[in-house]
All heavy atoms as a GROMACS GRO file, in nm:
protein
  604
    1MET      N    1  11.659  12.492   9.316
    1MET     CA    2  11.544  12.425   9.375
    1MET      C    3  11.595  12.313   9.466
    1MET      O    4  11.679  12.235   9.427
    1MET     CB    5  11.453  12.370   9.266
    1MET     CG    6  11.333  12.295   9.322
    1MET     SD    7  11.218  12.235   9.198
    1MET     CE    8  11.130  12.385   9.163
    2GLN      N    9  11.539  12.307   9.586
    2GLN     CA   10  11.579  12.206   9.684
    2GLN      C   11  11.466  12.105   9.700
    2GLN      O   12  11.352  12.142   9.724
    2GLN     CB   13  11.612  12.273   9.817
    2GLN     CG   14  11.679  12.183   9.916
    2GLN     CD   15  11.819  12.139   9.875
    2GLN    OE1   16  11.887  12.202   9.794
    2GLN    NE2   17  11.863  12.028   9.929
    3ILE      N   18  11.500  11.975   9.690
    3ILE     CA   19  11.402  11.867   9.695
    3ILE      C   20  11.435  11.774   9.811
    3ILE      O   21  11.550  11.732   9.827
    3ILE     CB   22  11.401  11.788   9.562
    3ILE    CG1   23  11.365  11.881   9.447
    3ILE    CG2   24  11.304  11.669   9.571
    3ILE    CD1   25  11.380  11.818   9.310
    4LEU      N   26  11.332  11.743   9.889
    4LEU     CA   27  11.345  11.645   9.997
    4LEU      C   28  11.290  11.512   9.947
    4LEU      O   29  11.176  11.504   9.902
    4LEU     CB   30  11.268  11.689  10.122
    4LEU     CG   31  11.265  11.588  10.238
    4LEU    CD1   32  11.406  11.561  10.290
    4LEU    CD2   33  11.174  11.639  10.350
    5ILE      N   34  11.372  11.408   9.956
    5ILE     CA   35  11.330  11.273   9.919
    5ILE      C   36  11.314  11.194  10.048
    5ILE      O   37  11.408  11.180  10.126
    5ILE     CB   38  11.436  11.205   9.828
    5ILE    CG1   39  11.454  11.286   9.699
    5ILE    CG2   40  11.395  11.061   9.797
    5ILE    CD1   41  11.573  11.243   9.616
    6VAL      N   42  11.192  11.142  10.069
    6VAL     CA   43  11.163  11.060  10.187
    6VAL      C   44  11.131  10.920  10.135
    6VAL      O   45  11.021  10.894  10.086
    6VAL     CB   46  11.046  11.117  10.269
    6VAL    CG1   47  11.029  11.037  10.398
    6VAL    CG2   48  11.065  11.266  10.298
    7GLU      N   49  11.230  10.832  10.141
    7GLU     CA   50  11.220  10.698  10.081
    7GLU      C   51  11.303  10.602  10.163
    7GLU      O   52  11.421  10.626  10.186
    7GLU     CB   53  11.269  10.704   9.936
    7GLU     CG   54  11.286  10.572   9.867
    7GLU     CD   55  11.159  10.490   9.859
    7GLU    OE1   56  11.063  10.535   9.796
    7GLU    OE2   57  11.158  10.381   9.918
    8ASP      N   58  11.240  10.491  10.207
    8ASP     CA   59  11.313  10.396  10.290
    8ASP      C   60  11.398  10.297  10.211
    8ASP      O   61  11.490  10.236  10.266
    8ASP     CB   62  11.219  10.320  10.385
    8ASP     CG   63  11.114  10.238  10.312
    8ASP    OD1   64  11.070  10.279  10.204
    8ASP    OD2   65  11.075  10.133  10.365
    9ASP      N   66  11.374  10.282  10.083
    9ASP     CA   67  11.457  10.196   9.998
    9ASP      C   68  11.582  10.277   9.962
    9ASP      O   69  11.577  10.369   9.880
    9ASP     CB   70  11.380  10.156   9.874
    9ASP     CG   71  11.456  10.063   9.781
    9ASP    OD1   72  11.579  10.082   9.764
    9ASP    OD2   73  11.394   9.973   9.724
   10VAL      N   74  11.692  10.244  10.024
   10VAL     CA   75  11.815  10.323  10.011
   10VAL      C   76  11.861  10.331   9.866
   10VAL      O   77  11.900  10.438   9.819
   10VAL     CB   78  11.926  10.266  10.102
   10VAL    CG1   79  12.058  10.337  10.080
   10VAL    CG2   80  11.883  10.275  10.248
   11ARG      N   81  11.856  10.221   9.794
   11ARG     CA   82  11.901  10.222   9.654
   11ARG      C   83  11.813  10.313   9.568
   11ARG      O   84  11.864  10.389   9.485
   11ARG     CB   85  11.902  10.081   9.597
   11ARG     CG   86  12.015   9.997   9.653
   11ARG     CD   87  12.018   9.858   9.595
   11ARG     NE   88  12.021   9.862   9.449
   11ARG     CZ   89  12.008   9.757   9.371
   11ARG    NH1   90  11.992   9.637   9.424
   11ARG    NH2   91  12.014   9.768   9.240
   12LEU      N   92  11.681  10.306   9.586
   12LEU     CA   93  11.590  10.391   9.510
   12LEU      C   94  11.612  10.537   9.545
   12LEU      O   95  11.617  10.624   9.457
   12LEU     CB   96  11.445  10.350   9.534
   12LEU     CG   97  11.338  10.435   9.466
   12LEU    CD1   98  11.359  10.440   9.315
   12LEU    CD2   99  11.200  10.382   9.499
   13ALA      N  100  11.626  10.567   9.674
   13ALA     CA  101  11.650  10.705   9.717
   13ALA      C  102  11.779  10.760   9.657
   13ALA      O  103  11.783  10.873   9.609
   13ALA     CB  104  11.655  10.712   9.870
   14ARG      N  105  11.883  10.677   9.658
   14ARG     CA  106  12.012  10.718   9.601
   14ARG      C  107  11.999  10.745   9.451
   14ARG      O  108  12.053  10.842   9.399
   14ARG     CB  109  12.117  10.610   9.628
   14ARG     CG  110  12.257  10.654   9.594
   14ARG     CD  111  12.361  10.548   9.628
   14ARG     NE  112  12.354  10.510   9.769
   14ARG     CZ  113  12.353  10.385   9.813
   14ARG    NH1  114  12.360  10.284   9.729
   14ARG    NH2  115  12.348  10.360   9.942
   15ALA      N  116  11.926  10.658   9.380
   15ALA     CA  117  11.907  10.676   9.236
   15ALA      C  118  11.828  10.803   9.206
   15ALA      O  119  11.864  10.879   9.115
   15ALA     CB  120  11.837  10.554   9.177
   16LEU      N  121  11.720  10.828   9.280
   16LEU     CA  122  11.641  10.950   9.260
   16LEU      C  123  11.726  11.074   9.284
   16LEU      O  124  11.724  11.169   9.205
   16LEU     CB  125  11.521  10.952   9.354
   16LEU     CG  126  11.403  10.863   9.320
   16LEU    CD1  127  11.305  10.859   9.436
   16LEU    CD2  128  11.335  10.910   9.194
   17ALA      N  129  11.801  11.073   9.394
   17ALA     CA  130  11.886  11.187   9.425
   17ALA      C  131  11.990  11.210   9.315
   17ALA      O  132  12.012  11.324   9.274
   17ALA     CB  133  11.955  11.167   9.560
   18HIS      N  134  12.051  11.103   9.268
   18HIS     CA  135  12.151  11.115   9.163
   18HIS      C  136  12.093  11.176   9.036
   18HIS      O  137  12.151  11.269   8.978
   18HIS     CB  138  12.211  10.977   9.132
   18HIS     CG  139  12.311  10.978   9.022
   18HIS    ND1  140  12.439  11.028   9.039
   18HIS    CD2  141  12.301  10.938   8.893
   18HIS    CE1  142  12.504  11.018   8.924
   18HIS    NE2  143  12.422  10.963   8.834
   19ILE      N  144  11.978  11.126   8.993
   19ILE     CA  145  11.914  11.178   8.871
   19ILE      C  146  11.878  11.325   8.888
   19ILE      O  147  11.903  11.406   8.798
   19ILE     CB  148  11.789  11.094   8.837
   19ILE    CG1  149  11.830  10.955   8.791
   19ILE    CG2  150  11.704  11.163   8.732
   19ILE    CD1  151  11.717  10.854   8.787
   20LEU      N  152  11.821  11.360   9.001
   20LEU     CA  153  11.783  11.500   9.024
   20LEU      C  154  11.905  11.591   9.030
   20LEU      O  155  11.905  11.700   8.972
   20LEU     CB  156  11.699  11.510   9.151
   20LEU     CG  157  11.559  11.450   9.141
   20LEU    CD1  158  11.497  11.435   9.280
   20LEU    CD2  159  11.471  11.531   9.050
   21GLU      N  160  12.010  11.547   9.099
   21GLU     CA  161  12.131  11.627   9.109
   21GLU      C  162  12.199  11.644   8.974
   21GLU      O  163  12.252  11.752   8.944
   21GLU     CB  164  12.226  11.566   9.211
   21GLU     CG  165  12.175  11.580   9.353
   21GLU     CD  166  12.248  11.494   9.454
   21GLU    OE1  167  12.343  11.422   9.416
   21GLU    OE2  168  12.209  11.498   9.572
   22GLU      N  169  12.197  11.540   8.892
   22GLU     CA  170  12.254  11.550   8.756
   22GLU      C  171  12.180  11.654   8.672
   22GLU      O  172  12.235  11.706   8.575
   22GLU     CB  173  12.246  11.415   8.685
   22GLU     CG  174  12.337  11.310   8.744
   22GLU     CD  175  12.460  11.289   8.660
   22GLU    OE1  176  12.450  11.288   8.537
   22GLU    OE2  177  12.568  11.273   8.720
   23ASN      N  178  12.056  11.683   8.710
   23ASN     CA  179  11.975  11.781   8.637
   23ASN      C  180  11.968  11.916   8.708
   23ASN      O  181  11.881  11.998   8.679
   23ASN     CB  182  11.835  11.724   8.613
   23ASN     CG  183  11.838  11.620   8.503
   23ASN    OD1  184  11.841  11.653   8.385
   23ASN    ND2  185  11.841  11.494   8.541
   24GLY      N  186  12.058  11.937   8.802
   24GLY     CA  187  12.074  12.068   8.863
   24GLY      C  188  11.994  12.095   8.989
   24GLY      O  189  11.992  12.208   9.037
   25TYR      N  190  11.929  11.995   9.046
   25TYR     CA  191  11.851  12.014   9.167
   25TYR      C  192  11.933  11.976   9.289
   25TYR      O  193  12.013  11.884   9.285
   25TYR     CB  194  11.724  11.928   9.164
   25TYR     CG  195  11.631  11.963   9.049
   25TYR    CD1  196  11.632  11.887   8.932
   25TYR    CD2  197  11.546  12.072   9.058
   25TYR    CE1  198  11.549  11.920   8.827
   25TYR    CE2  199  11.463  12.105   8.952
   25TYR     CZ  200  11.465  12.028   8.837
   25TYR     OH  201  11.383  12.061   8.732
   26GLY      N  202  11.908  12.044   9.399
   26GLY     CA  203  11.967  12.006   9.526
   26GLY      C  204  11.876  11.906   9.594
   26GLY      O  205  11.753  11.918   9.586
   27THR      N  206  11.933  11.807   9.660
   27THR     CA  207  11.851  11.706   9.726
   27THR      C  208  11.900  11.678   9.867
   27THR      O  209  12.019  11.689   9.896
   27THR     CB  210  11.850  11.572   9.649
   27THR    OG1  211  11.981  11.517   9.646
   27THR    CG2  212  11.798  11.588   9.508
   28ASP      N  213  11.806  11.640   9.951
   28ASP     CA  214  11.834  11.582  10.081
   28ASP      C  215  11.752  11.454  10.086
   28ASP      O  216  11.640  11.448  10.033
   28ASP     CB  217  11.792  11.674  10.195
   28ASP     CG  218  11.883  11.794  10.210
   28ASP    OD1  219  12.006  11.777  10.195
   28ASP    OD2  220  11.832  11.904  10.236
   29VAL      N  221  11.806  11.350  10.149
   29VAL     CA  222  11.739  11.220  10.156
   29VAL      C  223  11.727  11.177  10.301
   29VAL      O  224  11.825  11.183  10.376
   29VAL     CB  225  11.818  11.114  10.076
   29VAL    CG1  226  11.752  10.978  10.088
   29VAL    CG2  227  11.831  11.154   9.930
   30VAL      N  228  11.608  11.134  10.339
   30VAL     CA  229  11.585  11.072  10.469
   30VAL      C  230  11.508  10.942  10.446
   30VAL      O  231  11.444  10.925  10.342
   30VAL     CB  232  11.511  11.164  10.568
   30VAL    CG1  233  11.595  11.287  10.599
   30VAL    CG2  234  11.375  11.206  10.514
   31HIS      N  235  11.513  10.852  10.544
   31HIS     CA  236  11.463  10.717  10.520
   31HIS      C  237  11.347  10.674  10.610
   31HIS      O  238  11.314  10.556  10.614
   31HIS     CB  239  11.578  10.618  10.532
   31HIS     CG  240  11.688  10.645  10.435
   31HIS    ND1  241  11.675  10.626  10.300
   31HIS    CD2  242  11.813  10.693  10.454
   31HIS    CE1  243  11.787  10.659  10.239
   31HIS    NE2  244  11.873  10.702  10.331
   32ASP      N  245  11.286  10.767  10.683
   32ASP     CA  246  11.166  10.730  10.759
   32ASP      C  247  11.073  10.851  10.768
   32ASP      O  248  11.114  10.965  10.748
   32ASP     CB  249  11.202  10.678  10.898
   32ASP     CG  250  11.259  10.783  10.989
   32ASP    OD1  251  11.181  10.866  11.040
   32ASP    OD2  252  11.382  10.782  11.010
   33GLY      N  253  10.947  10.822  10.795
   33GLY     CA  254  10.846  10.927  10.793
   33GLY      C  255  10.862  11.033  10.901
   33GLY      O  256  10.842  11.152  10.874
   34ALA      N  257  10.898  10.994  11.021
   34ALA     CA  258  10.913  11.092  11.129
   34ALA      C  259  11.025  11.192  11.098
   34ALA      O  260  11.008  11.313  11.117
   34ALA     CB  261  10.939  11.020  11.262
   35THR      N  262  11.136  11.142  11.049
   35THR     CA  263  11.247  11.230  11.012
   35THR      C  264  11.207  11.316  10.892
   35THR      O  265  11.238  11.436  10.888
   35THR     CB  266  11.373  11.149  10.980
   35THR    OG1  267  11.404  11.066  11.092
   35THR    CG2  268  11.491  11.239  10.948
   36GLY      N  269  11.137  11.255  10.797
   36GLY     CA  270  11.089  11.330  10.681
   36GLY      C  271  11.000  11.447  10.721
   36GLY      O  272  11.015  11.558  10.670
   37LEU      N  273  10.909  11.423  10.814
   37LEU     CA  274  10.821  11.530  10.861
   37LEU      C  275  10.902  11.641  10.927
   37LEU      O  276  10.881  11.759  10.898
   37LEU     CB  277  10.718  11.474  10.958
   37LEU     CG  278  10.623  11.577  11.020
   37LEU    CD1  279  10.542  11.648  10.913
   37LEU    CD2  280  10.532  11.510  11.122
   38ALA      N  281  10.996  11.604  11.012
   38ALA     CA  282  11.078  11.704  11.080
   38ALA      C  283  11.156  11.790  10.981
   38ALA      O  284  11.160  11.912  10.993
   38ALA     CB  285  11.173  11.636  11.178
   39TRP      N  286  11.215  11.725  10.881
   39TRP     CA  287  11.291  11.800  10.782
   39TRP      C  288  11.199  11.885  10.695
   39TRP      O  289  11.230  11.999  10.662
   39TRP     CB  290  11.375  11.706  10.695
   39TRP     CG  291  11.495  11.650  10.763
   39TRP    CD1  292  11.503  11.605  10.892
   39TRP    CD2  293  11.624  11.633  10.708
   39TRP    NE1  294  11.629  11.558  10.918
   39TRP    CE2  295  11.706  11.575  10.806
   39TRP    CE3  296  11.678  11.657  10.583
   39TRP    CZ2  297  11.839  11.543  10.785
   39TRP    CZ3  298  11.810  11.625  10.561
   39TRP    CH2  299  11.890  11.570  10.661
   40ALA      N  300  11.084  11.831  10.658
   40ALA     CA  301  10.989  11.904  10.573
   40ALA      C  302  10.937  12.029  10.642
   40ALA      O  303  10.912  12.131  10.578
   40ALA     CB  304  10.874  11.812  10.534
   41GLU      N  305  10.921  12.021  10.774
   41GLU     CA  306  10.871  12.135  10.850
   41GLU      C  307  10.970  12.251  10.856
   41GLU      O  308  10.933  12.361  10.896
   41GLU     CB  309  10.832  12.091  10.991
   41GLU     CG  310  10.708  12.005  10.993
   41GLU     CD  311  10.673  11.952  11.131
   41GLU    OE1  312  10.765  11.930  11.213
   41GLU    OE2  313  10.553  11.934  11.155
   42SER      N  314  11.093  12.229  10.812
   42SER     CA  315  11.192  12.336  10.813
   42SER      C  316  11.157  12.447  10.716
   42SER      O  317  11.206  12.559  10.729
   42SER     CB  318  11.331  12.281  10.778
   42SER     OG  319  11.338  12.247  10.640
   43GLY      N  320  11.076  12.416  10.615
   43GLY     CA  321  11.035  12.517  10.517
   43GLY      C  322  11.138  12.545  10.409
   43GLY      O  323  11.120  12.635  10.328
   44ARG      N  324  11.244  12.466  10.402
   44ARG     CA  325  11.349  12.497  10.305
   44ARG      C  326  11.335  12.423  10.173
   44ARG      O  327  11.418  12.438  10.084
   44ARG     CB  328  11.486  12.472  10.366
   44ARG     CG  329  11.514  12.327  10.401
   44ARG     CD  330  11.650  12.311  10.465
   44ARG     NE  331  11.753  12.336  10.368
   44ARG     CZ  332  11.856  12.257  10.346
   44ARG    NH1  333  11.873  12.149  10.418
   44ARG    NH2  334  11.944  12.286  10.255
   45TYR      N  335  11.230  12.342  10.157
   45TYR     CA  336  11.216  12.260  10.036
   45TYR      C  337  11.110  12.316   9.942
   45TYR      O  338  11.006  12.364   9.984
   45TYR     CB  339  11.182  12.115  10.075
   45TYR     CG  340  11.294  12.055  10.156
   45TYR    CD1  341  11.284  12.043  10.294
   45TYR    CD2  342  11.414  12.018  10.095
   45TYR    CE1  343  11.389  11.993  10.369
   45TYR    CE2  344  11.519  11.969  10.170
   45TYR     CZ  345  11.506  11.956  10.306
   45TYR     OH  346  11.612  11.908  10.379
   46ASP      N  347  11.140  12.306   9.813
   46ASP     CA  348  11.049  12.352   9.710
   46ASP      C  349  10.951  12.241   9.669
   46ASP      O  350  10.844  12.270   9.616
   46ASP     CB  351  11.128  12.397   9.585
   46ASP     CG  352  11.221  12.510   9.620
   46ASP    OD1  353  11.170  12.618   9.658
   46ASP    OD2  354  11.344  12.491   9.612
   47VAL      N  355  10.990  12.118   9.691
   47VAL     CA  356  10.905  12.002   9.662
   47VAL      C  357  10.953  11.885   9.747
   47VAL      O  358  11.070  11.878   9.784
   47VAL     CB  359  10.906  11.967   9.511
   47VAL    CG1  360  11.040  11.916   9.466
   47VAL    CG2  361  10.796  11.869   9.476
   48ILE      N  362  10.859  11.795   9.778
   48ILE     CA  363  10.891  11.676   9.857
   48ILE      C  364  10.849  11.554   9.776
   48ILE      O  365  10.736  11.548   9.727
   48ILE     CB  366  10.817  11.676   9.992
   48ILE    CG1  367  10.860  11.797  10.074
   48ILE    CG2  368  10.842  11.546  10.068
   48ILE    CD1  369  10.774  11.824  10.195
   49VAL      N  370  10.941  11.459   9.759
   49VAL     CA  371  10.911  11.330   9.698
   49VAL      C  372  10.894  11.234   9.815
   49VAL      O  373  10.988  11.210   9.891
   49VAL     CB  374  11.023  11.284   9.602
   49VAL    CG1  375  10.991  11.147   9.545
   49VAL    CG2  376  11.042  11.386   9.491
   50LEU      N  377  10.773  11.178   9.830
   50LEU     CA  378  10.735  11.109   9.953
   50LEU      C  379  10.683  10.969   9.923
   50LEU      O  380  10.585  10.952   9.851
   50LEU     CB  381  10.627  11.192  10.024
   50LEU     CG  382  10.570  11.144  10.155
   50LEU    CD1  383  10.678  11.136  10.261
   50LEU    CD2  384  10.459  11.239  10.198
   51ASP      N  385  10.749  10.870   9.980
   51ASP     CA  386  10.701  10.732   9.971
   51ASP      C  387  10.582  10.715  10.064
   51ASP      O  388  10.567  10.789  10.161
   51ASP     CB  389  10.814  10.637  10.011
   51ASP     CG  390  10.782  10.490   9.987
   51ASP    OD1  391  10.687  10.460   9.912
   51ASP    OD2  392  10.853  10.405  10.044
   52VAL      N  393  10.496  10.618  10.035
   52VAL     CA  394  10.380  10.592  10.121
   52VAL      C  395  10.417  10.498  10.235
   52VAL      O  396  10.392  10.527  10.352
   52VAL     CB  397  10.263  10.533  10.039
   52VAL    CG1  398  10.150  10.488  10.129
   52VAL    CG2  399  10.212  10.636   9.939
   53MET      N  400  10.478  10.386  10.203
   53MET     CA  401  10.511  10.286  10.305
   53MET      C  402  10.649  10.317  10.364
   53MET      O  403  10.751  10.290  10.303
   53MET     CB  404  10.512  10.146  10.243
   53MET     CG  405  10.378  10.105  10.185
   53MET     SD  406  10.247  10.094  10.307
   53MET     CE  407  10.304   9.954  10.402
   54LEU      N  408  10.647  10.379  10.482
   54LEU     CA  409  10.770  10.421  10.549
   54LEU      C  410  10.770  10.373  10.693
   54LEU      O  411  10.664  10.360  10.755
   54LEU     CB  412  10.779  10.575  10.552
   54LEU     CG  413  10.797  10.646  10.420
   54LEU    CD1  414  10.767  10.794  10.436
   54LEU    CD2  415  10.939  10.626  10.369
   55PRO      N  416  10.889  10.351  10.750
   55PRO     CA  417  10.895  10.321  10.893
   55PRO      C  418  10.862  10.446  10.976
   55PRO      O  419  10.879  10.558  10.928
   55PRO     CB  420  11.041  10.280  10.916
   55PRO     CG  421  11.112  10.298  10.788
   55PRO     CD  422  11.017  10.342  10.684
   56LYS      N  423  10.815  10.424  11.096
   56LYS     CA  424  10.786  10.526  11.197
   56LYS      C  425  10.661  10.608  11.169
   56LYS      O  426  10.590  10.644  11.262
   56LYS     CB  427  10.905  10.618  11.223
   56LYS     CG  428  11.027  10.544  11.274
   56LYS     CD  429  11.137  10.639  11.311
   56LYS     CE  430  11.259  10.558  11.357
   56LYS     NZ  431  11.370  10.645  11.387
   57MET      N  432  10.633  10.644  11.043
   57MET     CA  433  10.514  10.720  11.008
   57MET      C  434  10.495  10.706  10.858
   57MET      O  435  10.589  10.728  10.781
   57MET     CB  436  10.533  10.868  11.044
   57MET     CG  437  10.417  10.957  11.006
   57MET     SD  438  10.450  11.132  11.038
   57MET     CE  439  10.454  11.133  11.215
   58ASN      N  440  10.372  10.670  10.814
   58ASN     CA  441  10.354  10.651  10.670
   58ASN      C  442  10.344  10.786  10.599
   58ASN      O  443  10.321  10.890  10.660
   58ASN     CB  444  10.234  10.560  10.641
   58ASN     CG  445  10.100  10.623  10.667
   58ASN    OD1  446  10.070  10.732  10.619
   58ASN    ND2  447  10.017  10.555  10.745
   59GLY      N  448  10.362  10.781  10.468
   59GLY     CA  449  10.364  10.902  10.387
   59GLY      C  450  10.234  10.981  10.390
   59GLY      O  451  10.236  11.104  10.385
   60PHE      N  452  10.119  10.912  10.398
   60PHE     CA  453   9.991  10.982  10.406
   60PHE      C  454   9.984  11.066  10.534
   60PHE      O  455   9.937  11.180  10.532
   60PHE     CB  456   9.873  10.884  10.401
   60PHE     CG  457   9.860  10.815  10.268
   60PHE    CD1  458   9.854  10.677  10.263
   60PHE    CD2  459   9.852  10.885  10.149
   60PHE    CE1  460   9.841  10.610  10.141
   60PHE    CE2  461   9.840  10.821  10.027
   60PHE     CZ  462   9.834  10.683  10.022
   61ASP      N  463  10.031  11.010  10.646
   61ASP     CA  464  10.031  11.085  10.772
   61ASP      C  465  10.127  11.203  10.767
   61ASP      O  466  10.098  11.310  10.820
   61ASP     CB  467  10.065  10.993  10.890
   61ASP     CG  468   9.952  10.896  10.922
   61ASP    OD1  469   9.836  10.922  10.884
   61ASP    OD2  470   9.981  10.792  10.985
   62VAL      N  471  10.242  11.183  10.704
   62VAL     CA  472  10.338  11.293  10.689
   62VAL      C  473  10.273  11.407  10.611
   62VAL      O  474  10.274  11.523  10.655
   62VAL     CB  475  10.467  11.246  10.617
   62VAL    CG1  476  10.556  11.366  10.582
   62VAL    CG2  477  10.543  11.146  10.701
   63CYS      N  478  10.212  11.375  10.498
   63CYS     CA  479  10.148  11.477  10.414
   63CYS      C  480  10.034  11.546  10.489
   63CYS      O  481  10.022  11.668  10.487
   63CYS     CB  482  10.099  11.413  10.285
   63CYS     SG  483  10.042  11.534  10.164
   64ARG      N  484   9.950  11.468  10.558
   64ARG     CA  485   9.837  11.524  10.632
   64ARG      C  486   9.886  11.621  10.739
   64ARG      O  487   9.834  11.732  10.753
   64ARG     CB  488   9.756  11.412  10.696
   64ARG     CG  489   9.634  11.462  10.774
   64ARG     CD  490   9.552  11.352  10.838
   64ARG     NE  491   9.630  11.249  10.904
   64ARG     CZ  492   9.687  11.262  11.024
   64ARG    NH1  493   9.678  11.375  11.089
   64ARG    NH2  494   9.756  11.162  11.076
   65GLN      N  495   9.990  11.583  10.813
   65GLN     CA  496  10.041  11.671  10.918
   65GLN      C  497  10.103  11.798  10.861
   65GLN      O  498  10.090  11.906  10.920
   65GLN     CB  499  10.139  11.596  11.008
   65GLN     CG  500  10.067  11.496  11.096
   65GLN     CD  501  10.156  11.439  11.204
   65GLN    OE1  502  10.250  11.504  11.250
   65GLN    NE2  503  10.128  11.316  11.245
   66LEU      N  504  10.169  11.786  10.746
   66LEU     CA  505  10.222  11.906  10.681
   66LEU      C  506  10.110  12.002  10.643
   66LEU      O  507  10.120  12.124  10.665
   66LEU     CB  508  10.303  11.869  10.556
   66LEU     CG  509  10.442  11.814  10.578
   66LEU    CD1  510  10.500  11.764  10.447
   66LEU    CD2  511  10.532  11.922  10.638
   67ARG      N  512  10.003  11.948  10.585
   67ARG     CA  513   9.890  12.033  10.544
   67ARG      C  514   9.821  12.094  10.665
   67ARG      O  515   9.783  12.211  10.663
   67ARG     CB  516   9.791  11.953  10.460
   67ARG     CG  517   9.846  11.907  10.326
   67ARG     CD  518   9.892  12.024  10.240
   67ARG     NE  519   9.944  11.979  10.112
   67ARG     CZ  520  10.066  11.996  10.070
   67ARG    NH1  521  10.154  12.060  10.146
   67ARG    NH2  522  10.105  11.954   9.951
   68GLU      N  523   9.804  12.017  10.772
   68GLU     CA  524   9.742  12.069  10.894
   68GLU      C  525   9.825  12.181  10.956
   68GLU      O  526   9.770  12.271  11.019
   68GLU     CB  527   9.719  11.957  10.995
   68GLU     CG  528   9.608  11.863  10.956
   68GLU     CD  529   9.593  11.743  11.049
   68GLU    OE1  530   9.676  11.727  11.142
   68GLU    OE2  531   9.499  11.665  11.028
   69ALA      N  532   9.956  12.174  10.934
   69ALA     CA  533  10.046  12.278  10.986
   69ALA      C  534  10.051  12.401  10.895
   69ALA      O  535  10.119  12.498  10.925
   69ALA     CB  536  10.186  12.222  11.006
   70GLY      N  537   9.980  12.394  10.782
   70GLY     CA  538   9.974  12.509  10.691
   70GLY      C  539  10.073  12.506  10.576
   70GLY      O  540  10.080  12.601  10.498
   71SER      N  541  10.149  12.400  10.562
   71SER     CA  542  10.246  12.390  10.453
   71SER      C  543  10.174  12.367  10.320
   71SER      O  544  10.086  12.282  10.310
   71SER     CB  545  10.343  12.275  10.478
   71SER     OG  546  10.428  12.259  10.366
   72SER      N  547  10.215  12.440  10.219
   72SER     CA  548  10.159  12.422  10.086
   72SER      C  549  10.264  12.372   9.987
   72SER      O  550  10.242  12.378   9.866
   72SER     CB  551  10.097  12.553  10.035
   72SER     OG  552  10.197  12.653  10.027
   73VAL      N  553  10.378  12.324  10.038
   73VAL     CA  554  10.484  12.274   9.951
   73VAL      C  555  10.427  12.158   9.868
   73VAL      O  556  10.355  12.073   9.920
   73VAL     CB  557  10.608  12.230  10.031
   73VAL    CG1  558  10.579  12.116  10.124
   73VAL    CG2  559  10.723  12.196   9.940
   74PRO      N  560  10.456  12.154   9.738
   74PRO     CA  561  10.408  12.043   9.655
   74PRO      C  562  10.468  11.910   9.702
   74PRO      O  563  10.586  11.904   9.738
   74PRO     CB  564  10.457  12.077   9.514
   74PRO     CG  565  10.481  12.225   9.517
   74PRO     CD  566  10.524  12.255   9.658
   75VAL      N  567  10.385  11.805   9.702
   75VAL     CA  568  10.428  11.672   9.744
   75VAL      C  569  10.399  11.575   9.630
   75VAL      O  570  10.286  11.569   9.580
   75VAL     CB  571  10.354  11.626   9.871
   75VAL    CG1  572  10.390  11.483   9.906
   75VAL    CG2  573  10.384  11.720   9.987
   76ILE      N  574  10.500  11.500   9.590
   76ILE     CA  575  10.483  11.392   9.492
   76ILE      C  576  10.488  11.263   9.569
   76ILE      O  577  10.587  11.234   9.637
   76ILE     CB  578  10.595  11.396   9.386
   76ILE    CG1  579  10.590  11.527   9.308
   76ILE    CG2  580  10.581  11.275   9.291
   76ILE    CD1  581  10.707  11.548   9.217
   77ILE      N  582  10.378  11.186   9.564
   77ILE     CA  583  10.367  11.062   9.638
   77ILE      C  584  10.416  10.946   9.551
   77ILE      O  585  10.372  10.931   9.438
   77ILE     CB  586  10.221  11.036   9.680
   77ILE    CG1  587  10.166  11.148   9.767
   77ILE    CG2  588  10.208  10.899   9.747
   77ILE    CD1  589  10.201  11.140   9.912
   78LEU      N  590  10.505  10.863   9.607
   78LEU     CA  591  10.551  10.740   9.542
   78LEU      C  592  10.482  10.622   9.607
   78LEU      O  593  10.470  10.616   9.728
   78LEU     CB  594  10.702  10.723   9.559
   78LEU     CG  595  10.794  10.821   9.495
   78LEU    CD1  596  10.939  10.786   9.528
   78LEU    CD2  597  10.775  10.823   9.346
   79THR      N  598  10.438  10.527   9.525
   79THR     CA  599  10.379  10.405   9.580
   79THR      C  600  10.442  10.285   9.515
   79THR      O  601  10.498  10.294   9.408
   79THR     CB  602  10.228  10.399   9.561
   79THR    OG1  603  10.198  10.401   9.421
   79THR    CG2  604  10.160  10.516   9.627
   0.00000   0.00000   0.00000
């Protein structure tokens, strides 16, 4: 299972990735909403962990644009 983490707090993103990888998941980490949207649109992720307050584009807008594009990938919102 491949998980995309979109989190601007580098330490938190690193900790989430570490915990998930220790439990057998593959992770990719990006630190702003615009990059997160671009990576999420690749279709290679089974789930997205998405922060709300992000630079360039907030998490709600990222999720809305993914849904408008037809993506049904599960999204876990962090606040």
